[in-house]
Structures are given as C-alpha cells and as structure tokens.
PQR file with spaces between the fields and no chain letter, atoms N, CA, C, O and H, PARSE charges and radii, in Angstrom:
ATOM       1  N    GLY     1       9.976    6.990  -16.030 -0.4000 1.5000
ATOM       2  CA   GLY     1       9.197    6.544  -14.677 -0.0000 2.0000
ATOM       3  C    GLY     1       8.013    5.404  -15.189  0.5500 1.7000
ATOM       4  O    GLY     1       7.703    5.096  -16.340 -0.5500 1.4000
ATOM       5  N    ALA     2       7.547    4.968  -14.053 -0.4000 1.5000
ATOM       6  CA   ALA     2       6.527    3.927  -14.228 -0.0000 2.0000
ATOM       7  C    ALA     2       5.091    4.465  -14.424  0.5500 1.7000
ATOM       8  O    ALA     2       4.737    5.476  -13.818 -0.5500 1.4000
ATOM       9  H    ALA     2       7.799    5.218  -13.118  0.4000 1.0000
ATOM      10  N    PRO     3       4.266    3.812  -15.252 -0.5600 1.5000
ATOM      11  CA   PRO     3       3.053    4.462  -15.268  0.2800 2.0000
ATOM      12  C    PRO     3       2.243    4.674  -13.992  0.5500 1.7000
ATOM      13  O    PRO     3       2.315    3.930  -13.014 -0.5500 1.4000
ATOM      14  N    ILE     4       1.431    5.801  -14.091 -0.4000 1.5000
ATOM      15  CA   ILE     4       0.676    5.900  -12.725 -0.0000 2.0000
ATOM      16  C    ILE     4      -0.123    4.703  -12.309  0.5500 1.7000
ATOM      17  O    ILE     4      -0.102    4.365  -11.126 -0.5500 1.4000
ATOM      18  H    ILE     4       1.373    6.405  -14.886  0.4000 1.0000
ATOM      19  N    VAL     5      -0.815    4.049  -13.173 -0.4000 1.5000
ATOM      20  CA   VAL     5      -1.441    3.020  -12.723 -0.0000 2.0000
ATOM      21  C    VAL     5      -0.624    2.132  -11.856  0.5500 1.7000
ATOM      22  O    VAL     5      -0.919    1.834  -10.699 -0.5500 1.4000
ATOM      23  H    VAL     5      -0.832    4.324  -14.134  0.4000 1.0000
ATOM      24  N    LEU     6       0.431    1.732  -12.508 -0.4000 1.5000
ATOM      25  CA   LEU     6       1.508    0.682  -11.897 -0.0000 2.0000
ATOM      26  C    LEU     6       1.785    1.113  -10.452  0.5500 1.7000
ATOM      27  O    LEU     6       1.645    0.318   -9.523 -0.5500 1.4000
ATOM      28  H    LEU     6       0.671    1.975  -13.448  0.4000 1.0000
ATOM      29  N    ASN     7       2.182    2.386  -10.272 -0.4000 1.5000
ATOM      30  CA   ASN     7       2.479    3.081   -9.085 -0.0000 2.0000
ATOM      31  C    ASN     7       1.322    3.088   -8.111  0.5500 1.7000
ATOM      32  O    ASN     7       1.608    2.923   -6.925 -0.5500 1.4000
ATOM      33  H    ASN     7       2.296    3.032  -11.026  0.4000 1.0000
ATOM      34  N    MET     8       0.015    3.262   -8.459 -0.4000 1.5000
ATOM      35  CA   MET     8      -1.121    3.156   -7.619 -0.0000 2.0000
ATOM      36  C    MET     8      -1.146    1.615   -7.065  0.5500 1.7000
ATOM      37  O    MET     8      -1.135    1.309   -5.873 -0.5500 1.4000
ATOM      38  H    MET     8      -0.218    3.396   -9.422  0.4000 1.0000
ATOM      39  N    ILE     9      -1.183    0.716   -8.160 -0.4000 1.5000
ATOM      40  CA   ILE     9      -1.056   -0.835   -7.621 -0.0000 2.0000
ATOM      41  C    ILE     9      -0.109   -1.002   -6.372  0.5500 1.7000
ATOM      42  O    ILE     9      -0.405   -1.396   -5.243 -0.5500 1.4000
ATOM      43  H    ILE     9      -1.192    0.965   -9.129  0.4000 1.0000
ATOM      44  N    PHE    10       1.095   -0.602   -6.869 -0.4000 1.5000
ATOM      45  CA   PHE    10       2.255   -0.661   -5.992 -0.0000 2.0000
ATOM      46  C    PHE    10       2.103   -0.182   -4.672  0.5500 1.7000
ATOM      47  O    PHE    10       2.383   -0.883   -3.699 -0.5500 1.4000
ATOM      48  H    PHE    10       1.335   -0.282   -7.786  0.4000 1.0000
ATOM      49  N    ASN    11       1.609    1.155   -4.569 -0.4000 1.5000
ATOM      50  CA   ASN    11       1.330    1.622   -3.254 -0.0000 2.0000
ATOM      51  C    ASN    11       0.266    0.780   -2.573  0.5500 1.7000
ATOM      52  O    ASN    11       0.535    0.349   -1.452 -0.5500 1.4000
ATOM      53  H    ASN    11       1.383    1.724   -5.359  0.4000 1.0000
ATOM      54  N    TYR    12      -1.022    0.466   -3.169 -0.4000 1.5000
ATOM      55  CA   TYR    12      -1.913   -0.272   -2.608 -0.0000 2.0000
ATOM      56  C    TYR    12      -1.348   -1.693   -1.850  0.5500 1.7000
ATOM      57  O    TYR    12      -1.495   -1.873   -0.642 -0.5500 1.4000
ATOM      58  H    TYR    12      -1.240    0.816   -4.080  0.4000 1.0000
ATOM      59  N    LEU    13      -0.768   -2.545   -2.633 -0.4000 1.5000
ATOM      60  CA   LEU    13      -0.163   -3.573   -2.068 -0.0000 2.0000
ATOM      61  C    LEU    13       0.863   -3.355   -1.126  0.5500 1.7000
ATOM      62  O    LEU    13       0.919   -4.215   -0.246 -0.5500 1.4000
ATOM      63  H    LEU    13      -0.648   -2.399   -3.615  0.4000 1.0000
ATOM      64  N    PHE    14       1.781   -2.344   -1.061 -0.4000 1.5000
ATOM      65  CA   PHE    14       2.560   -2.026   -0.185 -0.0000 2.0000
ATOM      66  C    PHE    14       1.810   -1.873    1.216  0.5500 1.7000
ATOM      67  O    PHE    14       2.099   -2.488    2.243 -0.5500 1.4000
ATOM      68  H    PHE    14       1.736   -1.646   -1.775  0.4000 1.0000
ATOM      69  N    ILE    15       0.732   -0.882    1.049 -0.4000 1.5000
ATOM      70  CA   ILE    15      -0.095   -0.720    2.306 -0.0000 2.0000
ATOM      71  C    ILE    15      -0.469   -1.943    2.755  0.5500 1.7000
ATOM      72  O    ILE    15      -0.135   -2.324    3.877 -0.5500 1.4000
ATOM      73  H    ILE    15       0.498   -0.383    0.215  0.4000 1.0000
ATOM      74  N    LYS    16      -1.220   -2.707    1.907 -0.4000 1.5000
ATOM      75  CA   LYS    16      -1.712   -3.892    2.358 -0.0000 2.0000
ATOM      76  C    LYS    16      -0.589   -4.841    3.214  0.5500 1.7000
ATOM      77  O    LYS    16      -0.950   -5.442    4.225 -0.5500 1.4000
ATOM      78  H    LYS    16      -1.491   -2.398    0.996  0.4000 1.0000
ATOM      79  N    VAL    17       0.725   -4.915    2.741 -0.4000 1.5000
ATOM      80  CA   VAL    17       1.669   -5.554    3.248 -0.0000 2.0000
ATOM      81  C    VAL    17       1.954   -4.952    4.713  0.5500 1.7000
ATOM      82  O    VAL    17       2.136   -5.605    5.740 -0.5500 1.4000
ATOM      83  H    VAL    17       1.019   -4.427    1.919  0.4000 1.0000
ATOM      84  N    LEU    18       1.950   -3.709    4.583 -0.4000 1.5000
ATOM      85  CA   LEU    18       2.149   -3.008    5.879 -0.0000 2.0000
ATOM      86  C    LEU    18       1.361   -3.427    7.053  0.5500 1.7000
ATOM      87  O    LEU    18       1.750   -3.665    8.196 -0.5500 1.4000
ATOM      88  H    LEU    18       1.802   -3.179    3.748  0.4000 1.0000
ATOM      89  N    LYS    19      -0.095   -3.479    6.430 -0.4000 1.5000
ATOM      90  CA   LYS    19      -1.163   -3.913    7.579 -0.0000 2.0000
ATOM      91  C    LYS    19      -1.040   -5.231    8.008  0.5500 1.7000
ATOM      92  O    LYS    19      -1.324   -5.590    9.151 -0.5500 1.4000
ATOM      93  H    LYS    19      -0.412   -3.286    5.502  0.4000 1.0000
ATOM      94  N    VAL    20      -0.604   -6.001    7.082 -0.4000 1.5000
ATOM      95  CA   VAL    20      -0.367   -7.453    7.506 -0.0000 2.0000
ATOM      96  C    VAL    20       0.772   -7.560    8.536  0.5500 1.7000
ATOM      97  O    VAL    20       0.650   -8.293    9.518 -0.5500 1.4000
ATOM      98  H    VAL    20      -0.374   -5.709    6.154  0.4000 1.0000
ATOM      99  N    ILE    21       1.923   -6.803    8.304 -0.4000 1.5000
ATOM     100  CA   ILE    21       3.116   -6.968    9.270 -0.0000 2.0000
ATOM     101  C    ILE    21       2.384   -6.293   10.693  0.5500 1.7000
ATOM     102  O    ILE    21       2.329   -6.884   11.771 -0.5500 1.4000
ATOM     103  H    ILE    21       2.023   -6.208    7.506  0.4000 1.0000
ATOM     104  N    ASP    22       1.956   -5.211   10.481 -0.4000 1.5000
ATOM     105  CA   ASP    22       1.567   -4.609   11.923 -0.0000 2.0000
ATOM     106  C    ASP    22       0.163   -4.006   11.697  0.5500 1.7000
ATOM     107  O    ASP    22      -0.032   -2.885   11.228 -0.5500 1.4000
ATOM     108  H    ASP    22       2.000   -4.731    9.605  0.4000 1.0000
ATOM     109  N    PRO    23      -0.770   -4.857   12.076 -0.5600 1.5000
ATOM     110  CA   PRO    23      -2.230   -4.593   11.806  0.2800 2.0000
ATOM     111  C    PRO    23      -2.765   -3.438   12.699  0.5500 1.7000
ATOM     112  O    PRO    23      -3.816   -2.852   12.438 -0.5500 1.4000
ATOM     113  N    MET    24      -1.893   -3.114   13.883 -0.4000 1.5000
ATOM     114  CA   MET    24      -2.292   -2.070   14.788 -0.0000 2.0000
ATOM     115  C    MET    24      -2.203   -0.729   13.952  0.5500 1.7000
ATOM     116  O    MET    24      -2.894    0.186   14.401 -0.5500 1.4000
ATOM     117  H    MET    24      -1.039   -3.589   14.094  0.4000 1.0000
ATOM     118  N    ASP    25      -1.544   -0.487   12.928 -0.4000 1.5000
ATOM     119  CA   ASP    25      -1.142    0.798   12.049 -0.0000 2.0000
ATOM     120  C    ASP    25      -1.878    0.855   10.877  0.5500 1.7000
ATOM     121  O    ASP    25      -1.467    0.384    9.816 -0.5500 1.4000
ATOM     122  H    ASP    25      -0.983   -1.230   12.564  0.4000 1.0000
ATOM     123  N    TYR    26      -2.990    1.431   11.022 -0.4000 1.5000
ATOM     124  CA   TYR    26      -3.889    1.217    9.821 -0.0000 2.0000
ATOM     125  C    TYR    26      -4.210    2.785    9.337  0.5500 1.7000
ATOM     126  O    TYR    26      -5.267    3.087    8.782 -0.5500 1.4000
ATOM     127  H    TYR    26      -3.324    1.814   11.883  0.4000 1.0000
ATOM     128  N    LYS    27      -3.281    3.611    9.592 -0.4000 1.5000
ATOM     129  CA   LYS    27      -3.714    5.128    9.486 -0.0000 2.0000
ATOM     130  C    LYS    27      -3.410    5.221    7.860  0.5500 1.7000
ATOM     131  O    LYS    27      -4.094    6.021    7.222 -0.5500 1.4000
ATOM     132  H    LYS    27      -2.423    3.366   10.043  0.4000 1.0000
ATOM     133  N    LEU    28      -2.627    4.605    7.314 -0.4000 1.5000
ATOM     134  CA   LEU    28      -2.701    4.673    5.848 -0.0000 2.0000
ATOM     135  C    LEU    28      -3.625    3.809    4.763  0.5500 1.7000
ATOM     136  O    LEU    28      -3.319    3.480    3.617 -0.5500 1.4000
ATOM     137  H    LEU    28      -2.072    3.955    7.833  0.4000 1.0000
ATOM     138  N    ASP    29      -4.746    3.571    5.430 -0.4000 1.5000
ATOM     139  CA   ASP    29      -5.995    2.742    4.783 -0.0000 2.0000
ATOM     140  C    ASP    29      -6.296    3.334    3.639  0.5500 1.7000
ATOM     141  O    ASP    29      -6.354    4.561    3.564 -0.5500 1.4000
ATOM     142  H    ASP    29      -4.995    3.838    6.361  0.4000 1.0000
ATOM     143  N    ILE    30      -6.556    2.436    2.473 -0.4000 1.5000
ATOM     144  CA   ILE    30      -7.093    3.196    1.301 -0.0000 2.0000
ATOM     145  C    ILE    30      -8.559    2.589    1.196  0.5500 1.7000
ATOM     146  O    ILE    30      -9.328    2.983    0.319 -0.5500 1.4000
ATOM     147  H    ILE    30      -6.510    1.439    2.534  0.4000 1.0000
C-alpha cells in the first residue's frame, strides 16, 4: 500500500477539489 503521508496528501487534495467543484459542501473540511 501507499505510505500514510501520501494517502493524507491525496485525501487533502481530493477534498480541496471537491470544494472547488461544489463550494456549498464543505462538511469534510480539514
């Protein structure tokens, strides 16, 4: 599996992309 750090970075970027696509849904904000 991928290192935990890379997984955390991926999750962070993924959430930022979701917030750009749908700014109204920021419940998963980090």
